[in-house]
Kinemage of the C-alpha trace (Angstrom):
@kinemage 1
@onewidth
@group {chain A} dominant
@subgroup {mainchain}
@vectorlist {calphas} color= white
{ca met a 1} P 107.799 107.954 104.562
{ca ser a 2} L 106.495 109.427 107.770
{ca arg a 3} L 105.871 112.897 109.175
{ca gln a 4} L 106.125 114.030 112.718
{ca ile a 5} L 103.049 115.815 114.189
{ca ala a 6} L 102.300 117.236 117.568
{ca val a 7} L 99.025 116.535 119.253
{ca arg a 8} L 97.541 117.250 122.619
{ca leu a 9} L 95.972 114.379 124.380
{ca pro a 10} L 94.222 114.038 127.718
{ca asp a 11} L 96.339 112.833 130.591
{ca asp a 12} L 94.417 109.530 130.819
{ca ile a 13} L 95.126 108.746 127.167
{ca val a 14} L 98.765 109.460 127.629
{ca asp a 15} L 98.769 107.196 130.614
{ca tyr a 16} L 97.274 104.418 128.496
{ca leu a 17} L 99.888 104.899 125.870
{ca asp a 18} L 102.665 104.709 128.481
{ca his a 19} L 101.173 101.537 129.972
{ca ala a 20} L 100.957 99.871 126.583
{ca val a 21} L 104.584 100.626 126.000
{ca arg a 22} L 105.693 99.637 129.507
{ca asp a 23} L 103.749 96.362 129.219
{ca gly a 24} L 105.380 95.555 125.925
{ca arg a 25} L 102.235 95.727 123.777
{ca asp a 26} L 103.958 98.258 121.551
{ca ser a 27} L 107.359 99.688 121.157
{ca ser a 28} L 106.485 103.341 121.479
{ca arg a 29} L 103.666 105.797 121.927
{ca ala a 30} L 103.692 106.428 118.149
{ca ala a 31} L 103.253 102.694 117.590
{ca val a 32} L 100.184 102.572 119.758
{ca ile a 33} L 98.662 105.562 117.976
{ca thr a 34} L 99.545 104.240 114.590
{ca arg a 35} L 97.959 100.883 115.393
{ca ala a 36} L 94.784 102.538 116.712
{ca leu a 37} L 94.477 104.768 113.622
{ca gln a 38} L 95.027 101.875 111.277
{ca arg a 39} L 92.214 100.009 113.022
{ca glu a 40} L 90.020 102.964 112.824
{ca arg a 41} L 90.639 103.382 109.147
{ca arg a 42} L 89.775 99.712 108.548
{ca arg a 43} L 86.637 100.071 110.569
{ca glu a 44} L 85.563 103.065 108.508
{ca val a 45} L 86.252 101.223 105.285
{ca ala a 46} L 84.206 98.213 106.521
{ca leu a 47} L 81.312 100.440 107.511
{ca arg a 48} L 81.342 102.146 104.132
{ca asp a 49} L 81.267 98.713 102.509
{ca val a 50} L 78.278 97.747 104.684
{ca gln a 51} L 76.466 100.929 103.610
{ca ile a 52} L 77.133 100.276 99.967
{ca leu a 53} L 75.943 96.648 100.175
{ca ser a 54} L 72.858 97.446 102.308
{ca ala a 55} L 71.832 100.026 99.683
{ca gln a 56} L 71.565 97.289 97.003
{ca pro a 57} L 68.054 96.535 95.865
{ca ala a 58} L 66.510 93.380 97.230
{ca gly a 59} L 67.227 90.259 95.237
{ca ile a 60} L 70.788 91.155 94.242
{ca asp a 61} L 72.686 88.392 96.013
{ca asp a 62} L 75.825 87.964 93.832
{ca leu a 63} L 77.999 88.787 96.827
{ca asp a 64} L 76.394 86.392 99.258
{ca glu a 65} L 79.245 83.858 98.914
{ca leu a 66} L 81.891 86.570 99.415
{ca val a 67} L 80.137 87.859 102.498
{ca leu a 68} L 79.914 84.331 103.944
{ca tyr a 69} L 83.613 83.746 103.226
{ca gly a 70} L 84.599 87.172 104.740
{ca ala a 71} L 82.617 86.282 107.885
{ca thr a 72} L 84.912 83.340 108.525
{ca leu a 73} L 88.117 85.482 108.437
{ca pro a 74} L 89.785 86.548 111.671
{ca thr a 75} L 89.638 90.299 112.361
{ca asp a 76} L 90.691 92.694 114.918
{ca leu a 77} L 87.731 94.981 114.348
{ca ser a 78} L 85.749 95.475 117.512
């Protein structure tokens, strides 16, 4: 399911969207925006996880192996 929304964007952002579509990186402006918002959502979730883990008292290391494994996985977060 999807919903159509209208947003106003600065000219330089629209130019970027158009270049991404013209260069074949995405199929439409909506695809570029969707990909960017999905990345942002993943980034926010990752930051929330970091905050939760960093709030753990010292000496709790039951997630160390998971963190080390996760650090080896490819990601598009940047």
